[in-house]
C-alpha positions in Angstrom: 100.8 103.2 81.2 100.5 104.3 84.9 102.3 107.5 85.8 104.4 106.6 88.9 105.2 110.2 89.7 102.0 111.8 91.2 101.4 115.5 90.5 98.7 117.3 92.5 97.6 120.8 91.6 94.8 122.1 94.0 92.3 124.5 92.5 93.1 128.1 93.3 96.6 127.5 94.6 99.8 128.7 92.9 101.7 125.5 93.8 102.1 121.9 92.6 103.1 118.9 94.8 105.0 116.0 93.2 105.6 112.7 94.9 107.3 109.5 93.8 108.6 106.3 95.4 111.8 105.0 94.0 113.4 101.5 94.3 116.6 103.2 95.3 118.3 103.7 98.7 117.9 107.2 100.0 121.6 108.2 99.5 121.5 107.3 95.8 118.2 109.2 95.2 119.7 112.2 96.9 122.9 111.9 94.8 120.7 112.0 91.7 119.8 115.6 92.6 123.2 116.6 93.9 125.9 115.2 91.6 126.3 116.9 88.2 127.2 113.7 86.3 124.0 111.9 87.4 121.8 115.0 86.9 123.1 115.4 83.4 122.2 111.7 82.6 118.6 111.6 83.9 117.7 115.2 82.9 119.3 114.7 79.5 121.0 118.1 79.7 124.4 119.6 80.0 125.2 120.7 83.5 127.2 124.0 83.2 127.4 124.6 86.9 126.4 122.6 90.0 127.4 123.9 93.4 125.5 121.5 95.7 125.7 123.5 98.9 123.8 126.2 100.8 124.1 129.4 98.8 125.3 127.4 95.8 123.9 127.8 92.3 123.4 125.7 89.2 122.9 126.1 85.5 121.6 123.6 82.9 121.6 123.8 79.1 120.2 121.6 76.3 121.1 122.0 72.7 119.7 120.5 69.5 121.7 118.4 67.0 122.9 121.6 65.3 124.3 122.9 68.6 121.6 125.6 69.1 120.6 126.1 72.7 116.9 125.2 73.1 116.7 125.2 76.9 118.6 126.9 79.7 117.7 126.9 83.3 119.4 128.2 86.5 118.8 128.7 90.1 120.1 129.3 93.6 120.3 126.7 96.4 118.9 128.2 99.6 119.2 125.1 101.8 121.1 121.9 101.3 120.8 119.1 103.9 122.3 115.9 102.5 119.8 113.0 102.2 117.0 115.2 103.6 116.2 118.4 101.8 117.1 120.9 99.0 115.4 124.3 98.8 116.1 126.1 95.5 114.9 128.5 92.9 114.4 127.4 89.3 114.2 129.7 86.4 113.9 128.8 82.7 115.7 131.5 80.6 114.0 133.1 77.6 110.5 132.0 78.5 107.5 133.9 79.9 107.7 131.9 83.1 109.0 133.6 86.2 111.1 132.1 88.9 109.7 129.2 90.9 110.6 128.1 94.4 111.1 124.3 95.0 111.1 122.4 98.2 112.6 119.0 97.5 112.5 116.5 100.3 113.9 112.9 100.5 112.7 110.2 102.8 114.0 106.7 103.5 111.2 104.1 103.3 113.3 101.0 103.7 117.0 100.3 103.1 116.3 99.9 99.4 113.4 102.3 98.8 112.9 106.0 99.2 110.5 108.8 98.5 110.8 112.1 96.8 108.4 114.9 97.6 108.5 118.3 95.9 106.5 121.4 96.5 106.8 123.9 93.7 105.5 127.4 94.2 104.9 129.6 91.2 104.9 133.4 90.9 101.2 133.3 90.2 98.3 131.0 89.7 98.2 132.0 86.0 101.9 130.9 85.7 101.2 127.5 87.4 98.2 126.9 85.1 100.3 127.8 82.1 103.0 125.3 83.1 100.3 122.6 83.6 99.1 123.2 80.0 102.5 122.0 78.8 103.3 118.2 78.8 104.6 118.8 82.3 103.2 115.7 84.0 104.4 113.4 81.2 107.8 115.1 81.1 108.4 114.7 84.9 107.3 111.1 84.8 109.7 110.4 81.9 112.6 112.2 83.7 111.9 110.3 87.0 111.7 107.0 85.0 115.1 107.8 83.6 116.4 108.7 87.0 115.2 105.3 88.4 116.8 103.3 85.5 120.1 105.2 85.4 120.7 105.2 89.2 119.6 101.6 89.4 122.3 100.7 86.9 124.9 102.7 88.8 123.8 100.9 92.0 124.2 97.5 90.3 127.6 98.5 88.8 128.8 99.7 92.2 127.6 96.5 93.9 129.3 94.3 91.3 132.6 96.2 91.6 132.4 95.8 95.4 131.7 92.1 95.1 134.8 91.6 93.0 137.0 92.2 96.1 
């Protein structure tokens, strides 16, 4: 199956670029990164904190069926421009990975389509290569597929409730 999210890791650079076109209006794609209820659904995690604003912060947590925490991540939002850009740090707790810096940009393609572009800078080339050894590309594709499906359903539900009036 074709991976719709494209990941590019240039040799010798400690960054990764990620791009994906979505069949979603720009405003809905941006909300999928800014509203905790939507983030929790497509990331499949509990959102403990989500301050979607400049100098805000966030914290995510995922537990197994016995309630044991298996993943926790947090970060600080350095820039937050609605429907345009989020610059943030991302740190996975209790892992050997350091903090990464993420530049997340949103672009309107048409009234019903938009594009997400991310540039992720890692602490070192070794860290970036270590992340790429994980099922990173498959995981981000699965997450973005869920984002597309969940937000598409929200869009359709919103449209049908508006059409009732």
